[in-house]
N, C-alpha and C positions, 0 to 999 in steps of 0.2 A: 415165164412168170416175172423175171427181172425186168423185161421190157414193159410188161403191164404196170409194174410198180413205178417204173420211171415215168410212164405216161401219166399215172395217177398223181405223182408228185408235181409234174409240170402243170397238170390241170389245176391242182390246188394253188400253186404259185400264181397262175394266171388269174384265178378267182380272187386271190388276195390282192393282187395289183389292181384289179378292177374295183374292188371294195375300197381300197385306199384312195384310188383316183376320185371316187365320189365322196369319201368321208373327209378327207383333208380340206378341200374347199369349204365343205359344210362347217367344219370346226372353225376355220378361219372366219367365216361370216358370223358364227356364233360369238366369238370373242369381240369382233367389231361391234356387234349388236349390244353386248354388255357395256362396252366403252361408251357408246352413244347414250345408253340408259343412265350411266353414272354422270355424264357431263351435261345432260340436258336438264336444267332446273324446272322447266315447264311441266315435266311429267308428274310433279307433285301437286299441280293445280287441280282443283275439283271440277272445273268447268272445261277441261281439255277434252276435245273430241278425238279419240284415239284413231279412228279410221282415216283422219286427215293427215296422219304422219306419213313421211316417206317410207318406201318399202324396206329401207335398211333398218328401220326401227322394229319391224315385225310386229305390227300392231295387234294381230290376233293373239300371238303368244303373250304379249304384254297385257292384254285384256284378261286372258286366262289367269295370269299371275296375280293381277290386282283383285280378281274375284275369288281367289284362293280355291279354285276348282280345278280338278284334274291332277292326278298324281303321277301320270306318265308323260308329262309334257317335256321332259328332258331326256327320255330314253333314246330318242333318235340321235342324240349327240354322244351317246356312250358306245364304245366299240364292243358290242355284245358278242360279235363273232370271235373277237380275241379272247374274251372271258370264257366263252364256251369251249374254244380250242384248248385253253389252259386247263379247264376242268377235265376235259377228256384225256389230256395227257397225264394229269395227276391220277385219274382213275386207272388208266392202263398201267402206270408204274406201281400203284398199290396192288393191283391184281397180280403183277409179276412177283412182287416181294412176298405176297401172301402164299402164292403157289410154291415159291421156292422154299419158304419156311416149313410148309407141310411135307415137302419131300425129304427134309432132313430127318435122320433118326433121332429119337429122344434119348439123351444121355443122363438126364437128371432123374433121380428117384424121388418119389413123393415122401413127404415126411412120415406118413403112416407106415411105409415099408422100410424106412431107414432104421438100422439097428440102434442108433443113438436117440435118446429122448431130447426134449427141448433143453433141459439144463446142461446136458453134456455137450450139445452143439454150441450153446452160448459160451461155455468154458473153453471149448476148443478154439472158438474164434478169438476169445480174449487172449489166449496164449500167443497169438500171432502178433500182438501189439506190445509196445514197451510198457513196463510197469509204471503205475501212476506215482507221481512224486508227492511228497508231503507239502501242505500249504506253507507259504513263507511265514517266517516269524513276524509277529506284529510288535512294533516298538511305539510306545506312547510318545508323541511329540510334545516337547515342552514349549511353553509360551516364549516368544522372542523378547518379551519385556515383562516387567513386573507392574501390575496394575496399582495405581495409587489408592491408598485407603481414603475413606470418606473424610477423616479428620484433616488430611492434607488438602483435599478438594475444597473444603469449606474454609480454609485459612489462606487468604490471598498472599501473604508473605511467603508461607511455606510452598504454596503452589508455584509462585513465580520463581523461587529458588530452584525448583525441579525442572520447570518448563524452559527456563532461560537457556539452559545448555542445549536443548533440542532446537530451539529457534535460532540460536547462534550457529549451530552446526548446519542447519538448512541454509542460512544466509551465506555461510562460508562456501558451501557447495555451489550455490548460484554465482558467487563472486569468482570462484575458480573457473566455472564454465564461461562466464563473460570474459575473463582474462584470456582464456584460450581462444575465444572468438576474436578478441582484439588482436591477439598475436597472429592469428591466421590472416586477418585483414592486413596487418603490417607486412607479413611475408608476401602476400599477393601484391601489395603495392611495390615492394622492393623488386619482386620478380618482373612486374610490368615495366618498371623503370629501367631494369637491367637488360631486358631483351633487346632494345634498340642499340645498346652499347656492346652486345655480345660479339657482333661481327662488324668488321670494317673493311673497306677496300684499300689494300696496301699496294703501292706501286711495285711492279716486278718487270724484269727484262732478261732476255737470254739471247745468245748469239748462235747463228747458224752459218756454218762454212759451206759454201756452194763451190765445188771443184770446177775447173775449166775443162770441159769435154767437147767443145765445139770442133767439128771436123772441117768446117767451111772457112774458118777465120785463117787468113794468111799470116797474121801476126802471132808471134810466140806468146804463150800463156805466161802471165806474170805471177800467177799464184791463185789460190781459191778466193772467191769473193766472200765477204763477211756481212751477213744481214742481221741487224739488231731489231728484236721484237720487244716493244714496250707496251705494258697493259697493267690493269688494276685487278688484283686477285682478292676474293673474299677470304678473310683470315679471322679466325676465332681469337678473341682476346683471352689470354690464359687466366688473368685475374678474374674477369667476369664469369668465365666458364666455370671456375671452381666455386665462386660465390653462388651462382645460380644452382649448381648441383647440390651444394649444401643447403640452399634455401628449399629446394623441393624435398630433400630428405627430412628437414624439420617439419615441413608442411604435412607430409605423409604421417609422421609420428603423431602430430597433433590430431590429424584426422582419425587415426586409429584410436587414440584416447577418447575422442568425442563419440566414437561409435560404440565404445564399450558399454555394457549394461550399467544401470545405476547401482551404486554400491549398497551392500546389505545394511551398512550403518545408517545410510540415509533412509532406506525403507523402514528400518526399526524406529527411527526418530519420528517419521511421519505417522506410523501406526500408533505410537504412544500418544502423539498429539491428538489424533483422531479419536482414540479411545477416551482421552481426558475430556474432550469437547462433548462427546456423547454422554459420558457419565454426568457431567455438569448439567446437561440438558434434562436428563432424567431426574436429578435432584431438584432442579428448578420446577419441573412439573409436579413433583411430589408436594412442594410447599406453595403451589400456585394459589390455593385458596386461603392460605394463612396470612396474617397481617404483615409479618416480616418474612422475607425470603432470604435465608442466609446464603444461598447459592448465587444470588444476584450480584453481590459484591465481587465474588471470585470470578464470575463470568465477565463482568465489565473490566476487571483488571486484566484478565487473559485477553480480552478483545484488544485493548491498547498495547499489550505486550506483543501480540502478533502483528498489530498494525505498524509497530516500529520496524519490523523486519521487511515490510513491503517497500521496495525501492525499484529503481530502474533495472538493477541487476537481477533481483528476484523475479521480476515480471518478464524478463527476457529468457530466463531459464524455465522452460515449459512445465516440468514437474512441480517446481516451487510455486510458479504462478497459479496453477490450478489448485494446489493445496491451500495456499494462503488465501486465495480469493474465496474458496468455499468456507474456510474457517471464519473469515471476516463476515460473510453473509449470514452464516448460521448464528454466530455469537451476537451479531448486530440485531437480528430479528428476535432471538430468544432472550436477550438480556438488555441491550442498550435501549431498544425501542420501548421496553417496559418501564424504564425509569425516565420520567419527563425532565429531570434535572440534567440529564446528559445531553440534551439538545444543544445547549450553548457550547459545551466542550466539543461536540462533534462539529459544530460550525467553525470553531477556532481551528480545529484540525484540518478541515477542508481548505480554509483560507491560508493556512501556514504551509501545508504540504499539498501542493496542487496535483502531485502525481497520484494521490489516492482519492481525488475528488469523485471519479466515476464509481469507485467502490462505496463511498460513504453517501453519495447523493440519494440512493433509495432508502437509506437508514434515517436521514435527516427529515424529521417531521416537526416543524416549528409549532404547529397548532396543538401539539400534545403538551407543550409547555407555555401556557398562557401568561405566566408570570414573567417569562423572559422574551415574550414576543416582540415588544418594542425595542429592547436592547439588541436583539438579534437582527431586527430589521435595520436598525441604525448601523450595525457592523457591516451588513451587506451593502448599504449605500456608500459607506466609506471605502469598501473594497472595490467598488465599481470604478473608482478613479485609478487605483494602482494595480489591481489584480487582473488576471486574464478575464476578459469580459464574457466569453462563452461560459466559463465556469460560474461566474457571478449571476448571469442570467438564469442558468439552470437552477441555482439555489433560490433566486428570487421568485421563480414560479412555484416554489413549495409553499409560499405564504398565501393561505386562503383567507382573505379579509372577511368574506361573508361568514365563514364558519367561525372565525374568531369573534366577530361581533355577536353572533347568535349564541355561541356556547359560553363565552366568558362574560358577556354583558359588561364591557368596560365602562368606566366612568367617563364623564364629559371631558375631564382633563386628559385622560389617556387617549381619547379619540382626537382631541386637539393636538396632542403630541404626535400622534401618527400622521395627522394632516400636515404638520410642519415637516415631518420626514419626507412625505411624498412630494411636497413642494420643493424640498432640496433636490429630490430626484429630477424634477422638471428643470430646475436651474442647471443641473449637471448636463442634461440633454440639450438645453438651449432652445430658442424659438425655431431655428432651422437645423435640426439634428443631422449629423452625419449618418451614412449608411450603417455604421457599426453600432449606433445607439438608437436606431429607429425602433427596434423591438423593445428596448427599455422604455422608451417614451409611451408606446402603446400599452405596455404593462402598467406603467404608472397611471395612465388615464383610466384603465380598468379599476385600479385600486382607488383612485380618486372618486369615481362614480359610486363604487360599492360603499365607500365610507360615508360620503355625503348623503347618499340615498337611503342609508339606514336610519330609520326613525326620523325621516324628513319632516320638518325643516330644522331639527335641533342644531345641526351644524352648518346651517346655511350662512349665518352672519360671519362665522369664522372662516368659512371657505371663501366668501365674497371678499373679505379683507385680504386674505392671502393672494387671491387672484388679482385684486386691484394693485397691490404692492408689487407683485411680479410683473404686471403689465407696465407699471411706471418705469421699471428698469429694463424693459424689453428682454427679460430673461426667461420667460415661460412661453409655452405654446399658446397662440391666440385662440385656438379652438377650445380652450378651457371655458371661455365665455359661452360657447355653444353647448358645452356639457352642462353648465349651470342652467341654460335655457331648457335643455332636455329634462333636467330634474324638475323644472317648473312646468313641464308639459307645454313648451312653447309651440309645438307643432299643431296644437289645437286651435290656432288662430283661424279667423274667418277664411273659408275656402275661396271666396270671391276676390280677396285682396292678393295682389302679387307678393310672394314671399321668396326672395332670392336665396334665403338661407335654409329653405325647407329641405333641400336634398342633403345639405350638410348635417342638419339636425336629425333627419331620419336615420343617418348612418350611426348616430350615437344613441339610438333609443334602447337597444338591447345590449346590456353589458353584464356578463357573468350571471345571466339569469335574472337580473333585477329589471323590473319594468315599473316605471313610475305610474301611480294610479291616475285614472282619468280625472279625478277631482283632487288636486293637491291639497293636503291638509295644512294650508298656510293661512294664518289669520291676518287681519288688517294691521295689527300692531307690528308684526314681523315685516310686512310689506313696507309700512311707513318707516321702520327703522332702517331697512335697506336703502330706501330712497334718500333718507336724511344723511346716511353715511356717504353715499355717492355724491350728493350735492356738497356736503361739507368738505370732503376730501379733494374733489376737483376744483372747488372754489379756492381752497388754500394752495393747491398746486399751481393754479393760474396766477394767483397773487405773488407767489414766491418766484416763479420763473419769468413773470412779465411777458409771457408768450401765450398764444392761443393753444388750446388743447389739440387742435388738428396738426399743429407743427411739432408738438411734443410726442404724440403717439403716432404710430404708423397707421396706414390705411386699414390693414387687417384688424388691428385692435379697435379702431374707431367704428368700423362697420359692425363688429360683433357686440361691442359695448352698447351701441345705439339700439340694436335689436333687443338686447337684454333689458335696457332701461325702458324701452317702449312697451315690452310685455309686462314689466312690473307696473307701469302706469295703467295698463289695461286691467290688470288684476285689482289694482287699487280702486278704480272706478267701479268695477263689478262688485267689490266688497261693499263700497259705500251704497250702491244701488240696493243690494240685499238688505243692508242695515236700514235704509229708508223705508223699504217695503215692509220690513218687520216692525217698524215703528220705533226703532232704537235711535234714530237721528232724524233731524228735520232736513228738508230738502235744501234750504238756504245754507245751513251749516255744512252739509255734505258737499255742495257745489263750491263753497268758499274754501274748504279744506283741500279738495281736489285741485282747484286752481292754484292755490298757494304751493302745494307740493310739486305740481308740474312746473311752476315758475322757478322754484328753487333748484330742481334737479337739472333743468335745461339751461338755466341762466349762465353757468360757467362755460357752456359750449357756444351759445349763440349771441350773448350780449357783449357789448364793447367793454373795455376796461373801465371807462368812466361810469357805466351804468351798473357794474356788478355790485357796487356797494349800496345802490339805491333799492329800497324795497318795492318801488313802483317802476313800471315800464316808462 
């Protein structure tokens, strides 16, 4: 029987080997087929003819997969013989365990035949365990700080007297942390400087006596030979060795102190401040609909009190940085932004304390305070010369000229004042700005177009005078003439005529959402006033300088001024034509006036000095 079992096992092993011999290459080809499917992008094409694929792609199986038909297409890659063998083994083991358990005598008694009932059995089992303990005593925890009453919260002086101690304590903790950091940096520097001095090569020598032991020398030995060895030995400097040892000890002590948890006093101060800010916000929302909000004054005072604690040290200490930043943001949004009069104060704080500019920039909203808009704009222009330009530029982007013009409806004088401020900005940038002020110049151009384009052409004469004076001094960007042409819709000239400035003008068409209407609302009187001003100004300029205008102005200015004047003349002729067709003027009068105005505006440019005073050519 044993021989038969051995023969049976050998037959099974041989069958297993034969199965594996056929199954393993098949599995290998299966994974290669999957790799080809994943790497071939053409398989996703609709017009791909699958039978044309190489045999390695197994096109029949791929077609079955794409048609979603056939549920047993993968069974030939599954080792079913191994699964069946495993199931048979588990069945045999289960039968053996079941037959063994049946052969064992039953030692347990059923509950019905047991002399004890259910209650007695439960009690008997409970006696085997330890007795239960009483629940722990509950102690009511007291608040770590005393909440401030409402009377104190609504009194700025009383509130500052209470809060100032906490803010100073937080600032002192941050200062202590930064002091430790600086001390550690100093210890590291001392250590790095001392390491090269710790060891040095000191000269050493020692003598070696070599006895005379030669048996072949016929001469008598005169004594042992002395050999001197000279070398340099690495020697530790005792002074630096002690200093570096002390240095590392102090460093480890500082490191342990910095790793220690934040003190309970600091946590208590922070919790009290957070509770105060939250209570003030609740009081502010309570009186939000009222005419006067008594919590607003306290909130603004607390905002500036906390802002005084923001410094380089408090921002380097992570706990104080996160806490103070969140307090500034909450108080700024809840209190400062609701009071338009605080815009000027916030701006002065940004310009005077540059370290808090990133915190106050989201809070600064100049359009909320229309009464201070011009004064704040002037302050920013002055700060662009002396302050950090990145900060000033971020503040300048907060001024929304279009919103101010539409919401505040400023007077003509206020708009002229803003125009003068913008021209000062152009003078600061210069005709050829540096890379550091190019963004300023583009922003000023946007403001210029928004301002002059609002209720056009009310501000056209003032803008023209400002641009003419700036061009005379070569202190402004020449493209401002192109901006004026854009506002006059100069790109609507006849398409058949060559217009070398058309690309430049098209770039300036859309500015801040303002698009000049296709029919500029400019009357004949405004056009004649502009031409008269240009002719008078450049005639006086030429008389005063005794030079041609082409030598006074650069080519960039002359080119753009000529285009602007030419378009004004076209508008003048068009307006006279409309007036003649409407019967408002006679043809002879219109032609005479047009010719006289053309002669006046071009005479300073093309006539000689002797003919400029003569009314006739």
